C-alpha positions in Angstrom: -89.0 -87.0 -55.9 -89.4 -89.5 -53.7 -89.1 -87.4 -50.7 -91.5 -84.9 -52.3 -94.2 -88.1 -52.8 -93.3 -89.0 -49.0 -94.0 -85.6 -47.4 -97.1 -85.0 -49.9 -98.5 -88.7 -48.1 -97.4 -87.0 -44.8 -99.3 -83.9 -45.5 -102.3 -85.6 -46.8 -102.8 -88.1 -44.0 -102.0 -86.1 -41.2 -104.1 -82.4 -41.8 -107.2 -84.4 -41.5 -106.3 -86.2 -38.2 -104.6 -82.5 -37.0 -108.3 -80.9 -37.8 -110.2 -83.2 -36.0 -108.2 -82.8 -33.2 -108.8 -79.1 -33.0 -112.2 -79.3 -33.3 -112.3 -81.6 -30.3 -110.4 -79.4 -28.2 -113.0 -76.2 -29.1 -115.9 -78.2 -27.9 -117.1 -77.6 -24.5 -116.8 -80.8 -22.1 -120.0 -80.0 -20.9 -120.4 -83.8 -19.5 -117.0 -83.9 -17.0 -118.3 -81.5 -15.1 -121.7 -83.1 -14.6 -120.0 -86.3 -13.9 -118.0 -84.7 -11.4 -120.6 -83.6 -9.5 -122.1 -86.9 -8.9 -121.2 -88.7 -5.6 -118.9 -91.2 -5.8 -119.6 -95.0 -4.6 -118.2 -97.5 -2.6 -119.6 -100.6 -2.5 -118.1 -101.8 0.7 -119.7 -99.2 2.7 -122.8 -99.6 1.0 -123.1 -103.6 1.6 -122.0 -102.5 5.2 -124.8 -100.0 5.8 -127.2 -103.1 4.6 -125.1 -105.5 7.3 -125.6 -102.8 9.8 -129.3 -102.0 9.5 -129.8 -105.3 9.7 -128.1 -105.8 13.2 -129.9 -102.9 14.2 -133.6 -104.4 13.4 -132.2 -107.5 15.1 -131.0 -105.9 18.9 -134.0 -103.8 18.8 -136.0 -107.3 18.2 -133.3 -109.0 21.1 -133.8 -105.9 23.3 -137.2 -108.0 24.6 -135.4 -111.3 24.6 -132.1 -110.0 26.4 -133.1 -111.3 30.0 -134.5 -115.1 28.4 -130.9 -116.7 28.7 -127.3 -116.1 28.4 -126.8 -116.3 24.6 -129.5 -113.8 24.1 -127.8 -111.6 26.5 -124.3 -111.8 24.9 -125.6 -111.5 21.4 -127.2 -108.6 22.2 -124.4 -107.1 24.0 -121.8 -107.7 21.1 -124.3 -107.0 18.7 -124.4 -103.0 20.4 -120.7 -103.5 20.7 -119.8 -102.3 17.3 -123.2 -101.7 15.0 -123.7 -98.1 15.8 -120.1 -97.4 16.1 -119.4 -98.5 12.6 -122.5 -96.5 11.5 -121.0 -93.3 12.9 -117.4 -94.6 11.7 -119.1 -94.8 7.9 -120.9 -91.5 8.1 -117.8 -89.9 9.0 -115.9 -91.1 6.3 -118.1 -90.0 3.7 -118.6 -86.2 5.3 -117.2 -83.4 4.0 -114.7 -81.2 6.1 -116.4 -78.1 4.5 -119.8 -76.9 5.2 -121.3 -75.5 2.4 -124.3 -73.7 1.5 -125.6 -76.9 0.0 -124.8 -79.0 2.6 -126.1 -76.9 5.2 -129.5 -77.0 3.3 -128.9 -80.9 2.8 -128.4 -81.3 6.7 -131.4 -79.5 7.5 -133.7 -81.1 5.0 -132.3 -84.6 4.8 -131.9 -85.1 8.4 -133.4 -82.2 10.7 -137.1 -82.1 9.0 -137.5 -85.9 8.8 -136.4 -85.6 12.6 -139.5 -83.8 13.1 -141.7 -86.0 11.2 -141.0 -88.8 13.2 -140.9 -87.2 16.2 -144.0 -86.3 15.8 -145.1 -89.7 14.6 -143.8 -92.1 16.8 -145.0 -91.1 20.2 -148.5 -91.1 18.1 -148.0 -94.1 17.6 -147.3 -95.2 21.0 -149.7 -93.4 22.1 -152.7 -95.0 19.7 -151.3 -98.8 20.5 -150.9 -98.6 24.0 -153.6 -96.0 24.8 -151.6 -94.8 27.7 -150.8 -90.7 26.6 -151.9 -88.1 24.3 -148.9 -88.7 21.9 -147.4 -85.5 22.8 -143.7 -85.3 22.7 -140.4 -83.2 23.8 -139.1 -82.3 20.4 -135.5 -81.6 22.0 -135.5 -85.2 23.6 -135.1 -87.7 20.6 -137.7 -90.9 20.7 -135.6 -94.2 20.6 -133.9 -94.1 17.8 -134.2 -90.7 16.3 -130.9 -89.6 18.1 -128.9 -90.6 15.2 -130.6 -88.3 13.4 -129.6 -85.4 15.7 -126.5 -86.1 16.7 -125.4 -87.0 12.8 -126.6 -83.6 12.2 -124.5 -82.5 15.3 -121.3 -84.4 14.1 -121.3 -83.0 10.8 -121.6 -79.4 12.1 -118.3 -80.1 14.5 -116.5 -81.7 11.8 -115.6 -78.3 9.8 -114.3 -76.9 13.1 -112.4 -80.5 14.4 -110.7 -80.9 10.8 -108.5 -77.5 11.3 -107.3 -78.9 14.3 -103.5 -80.9 15.2 -104.8 -83.2 17.7 -108.8 -83.2 16.7 -108.9 -86.8 17.8 -107.2 -86.7 21.2 -109.2 -83.7 21.9 -112.4 -85.5 20.6 -111.9 -88.7 23.0 -111.1 -86.2 26.2 -114.5 -84.6 25.9 -116.4 -87.9 25.6 -114.6 -89.1 28.4 -115.6 -86.0 30.7 -118.8 -86.0 29.4 -119.9 -88.4 31.7 -118.9 -86.3 34.6 -121.5 -84.0 34.2 -125.4 -85.1 35.3 -127.4 -82.8 32.8 -125.5 -84.3 29.8 -128.0 -86.8 29.0 -131.3 -87.9 26.6 -131.8 -84.0 26.0 -130.8 -83.2 22.7 -129.1 -86.6 22.2 -126.0 -84.9 23.4 -124.1 -87.3 25.7 -124.0 -89.9 22.7 -123.0 -86.8 20.4 -120.0 -86.3 22.4 -119.2 -89.9 23.0 -119.2 -91.3 19.5 -118.5 -88.1 18.4 -113.9 -89.5 18.5 -115.8 -92.6 15.7 -117.0 -90.3 13.5 -113.8 -88.1 13.5 -112.2 -91.3 12.8 -114.1 -92.1 10.0 -113.3 -88.9 8.5 -109.7 -89.3 9.3 -109.3 -92.7 7.7 -111.4 -91.6 4.7 -114.1 -93.6 2.7 -111.5 -95.0 0.1 -109.4 -96.8 2.7 -112.2 -98.2 4.1 -113.4 -99.3 1.1 -110.4 -101.9 0.4 -109.8 -102.5 4.0 -110.6 -106.2 3.9 -109.2 -106.4 0.3 -105.9 -108.6 1.7 -106.8 -111.9 3.4 -104.6 -111.5 6.3 -106.8 -108.2 7.3 -109.7 -110.5 7.0 -108.0 -112.9 9.4 -107.4 -110.5 11.4 -110.7 -109.1 11.6 -112.6 -112.3 12.5 -110.1 -112.9 15.7 -111.1 -109.5 16.4 -115.0 -110.0 16.3 -114.6 -113.8 17.8 -112.9 -112.4 20.6 -115.4 -109.6 21.2 -117.8 -112.3 21.3 -115.6 -113.9 23.9 -116.0 -110.9 25.7 -119.3 -110.4 25.5 -119.8 -114.0 26.9 -118.0 -113.3 30.3 -119.9 -109.7 30.8 -122.9 -110.7 29.5 -124.7 -109.3 33.2 -123.2 -106.2 32.5 -125.6 -102.7 32.1 -126.2 -101.9 28.6 -126.4 -98.6 29.4 -122.3 -98.4 29.3 -122.9 -99.8 25.2 -126.0 -96.7 24.5 -123.6 -94.0 26.0 -126.7 -92.1 27.0 -126.0 -91.8 30.9 -123.1 -89.9 33.0 -120.7 -92.5 35.2 -123.1 -92.2 38.5 -126.7 -93.0 36.9 -124.1 -95.9 35.7 -122.9 -96.6 39.4 -119.4 -95.9 38.6 -117.0 -93.5 39.8 -115.3 -90.7 37.5 -111.9 -92.7 37.1 -113.6 -96.1 36.9 -115.9 -95.0 34.3 -113.5 -92.8 32.4 -111.5 -95.9 31.9 -114.6 -98.1 31.0 -115.8 -95.6 29.0 -112.4 -95.4 27.1 -112.2 -99.2 26.9 -115.4 -99.4 25.4 -114.6 -96.7 22.6 -111.5 -98.5 22.1 -113.0 -101.8 21.3 -116.0 -100.5 19.7 -113.6 -98.6 17.2 -111.5 -102.0 16.5 -114.6 -103.7 15.9 -116.2 -101.7 13.4 -113.3 -101.4 11.3 -113.5 -105.4 11.9 -116.6 -105.4 10.4 -116.2 -103.4 7.9 -113.4 -105.6 6.5 -115.5 -108.5 6.4 -118.4 -107.3 4.1 -118.4 -108.1 0.8 -116.4 -105.0 -1.7 -118.5 -105.4 -4.8 -121.4 -103.5 -5.9 -123.9 -106.5 -6.4 -126.2 -106.3 -3.7 -125.0 -102.5 -2.5 -128.6 -101.0 -3.9 -129.8 -102.5 -0.3 -127.4 -100.5 1.7 -128.1 -97.2 -0.1 -131.8 -97.0 0.8 -130.9 -98.2 4.5 -132.1 -94.7 5.9 -135.9 -95.9 4.8 -135.3 -99.4 7.1 -133.6 -97.3 10.0 -136.3 -95.1 10.5 -139.4 -97.1 9.2 -138.9 -100.4 11.2 -139.6 -98.7 14.1 -143.4 -98.7 13.7 -143.4 -103.1 13.4 -141.0 -103.2 16.8 -143.4 -101.2 18.4 -146.4 -103.1 17.0 -145.3 -106.2 18.2 -144.6 -105.4 21.2 -147.6 -104.1 21.7 -149.7 -107.2 19.8 -147.6 -109.5 22.9 -145.5 -111.6 19.6 -142.8 -111.6 22.5 -144.4 -112.9 25.2 -146.2 -115.7 22.9 -142.4 -116.3 21.4 -141.4 -117.0 24.8 -144.3 -119.6 25.5 -143.8 -121.7 22.6 -139.9 -121.6 21.5 -136.8 -122.0 23.7 -134.5 -119.1 24.1 -132.0 -120.3 21.7 -134.8 -120.9 18.6 -136.2 -116.9 19.7 -132.5 -115.5 19.3 -132.2 -117.3 16.1 -136.0 -116.0 14.8 -134.5 -112.6 16.0 -131.7 -112.9 13.9 -133.5 -113.7 10.6 -136.6 -111.3 11.5 -133.7 -108.3 11.7 -132.6 -109.1 8.4 -136.2 -109.6 6.5 -137.3 -106.4 8.0 -134.5 -104.2 6.5 -134.7 -106.1 3.4 -138.1 -105.5 3.2 -137.9 -101.7 3.8 -134.9 -101.1 2.0 -136.4 -102.2 -1.4 -137.1 -99.6 -4.5 -141.3 -100.0 -3.8 -140.7 -99.6 0.3 -138.5 -95.9 -0.3 -141.0 -94.5 -2.6 -143.9 -95.4 -0.7 -142.1 -93.6 2.8 -140.6 -90.9 0.7 -143.0 -88.4 1.9 -142.2 -89.4 5.3 -138.5 -90.2 5.6 -137.4 -87.2 3.1 -140.5 -84.7 2.9 -138.4 -82.3 1.4 -137.2 -83.9 -1.6 -140.6 -85.6 -2.1 -142.3 -82.2 -2.7 -140.1 -80.6 -4.9 -140.8 -83.6 -7.7 -144.3 -83.8 -6.8 -145.4 -81.7 -9.5 -143.4 -84.3 -12.2 -145.2 -86.7 -11.1 -148.2 -85.2 -11.0 -147.8 -83.9 -14.4 -147.9 -80.0 -13.5 -144.4 -79.7 -15.4 -145.4 -81.0 -19.0 -149.1 -79.3 -18.7 -147.4 -76.2 -17.7 -144.9 -76.7 -20.5 -147.5 -77.3 -23.2 -149.3 -73.6 -22.1 -146.1 -72.3 -23.0 -145.2 -73.8 -26.0 -149.1 -72.3 -26.9 -148.5 -68.8 -25.8 -145.4 -68.8 -27.9 -147.4 -70.3 -30.8 -150.5 -67.6 -30.3 
């Protein structure tokens, strides 16, 4: 009797649980697919994007003061040694090795269309400010900071090919060194920068975003990263008279007054130093997601800050600063202004206001929803169904 009572009790408790489990298994898992499509965020990389875009703005401001003294020249060369290489490395880390139809469309609408928009606006802005030309511009030669959009599109097109190769990184380095031998490889189509910085893009892809996220998790790594950046700063002090064209990677060896072997050796050393400094900078950025929102909107700051910088140049602000401030104070002011301008253009408000320029295709797609056209359409359809 005790056994039968125990068996009845077990069936009474177990049967509802078993039925509930069967009902749960029969339910479609709708949310899992939706969540899995969302890209995984890496706060360290988002924070790095904001730090790097602040250095980009500061570097463009310092470019106007680079001849004001040794400190400005050293800081300018130190920033240019790693800030764009780190951007390239992060871009490679988050890029996928297969180019699907959806990614091809995103590449065209997110990079090439904004390139055409700003390639039209920047020359027109210069023509209006300086009254020197009619604002015409060759669309095959990127204007100033727009080279990165064109190069990033090329890198993402090259990645599926190089991802299948066994010795992809040595081959990419060889091509980067050989690019300096051809005088026709330069600013047009941003071909020189595309080939020279592609090894860094490929290196970022090989390392991966997850490893970069945890790169600075250990204290010894942060200490090593600080030593690397301090050593690079010391090297920049001794090389403060070096032609910054080596850091731009936009010219051949002959244009930089170097022979084939010496130019290739210099470029190889700079690529190695840039990769080490870029990894060191990524190891030192914060890993938490508290302020990562600014980094997620870094594209707006990158594309829009040039209008302000060109306006300051045309207004004679830098010439005025040279008269009222000592060189050291001018340099510090550029650093503070770089961070402030980057933060201003990385806000949600700035991103929304600049959306028609920075992401025109996505903005046009969302325009009917903003104007309420979709709601009117749905109401009309409902009225048709009623009648």
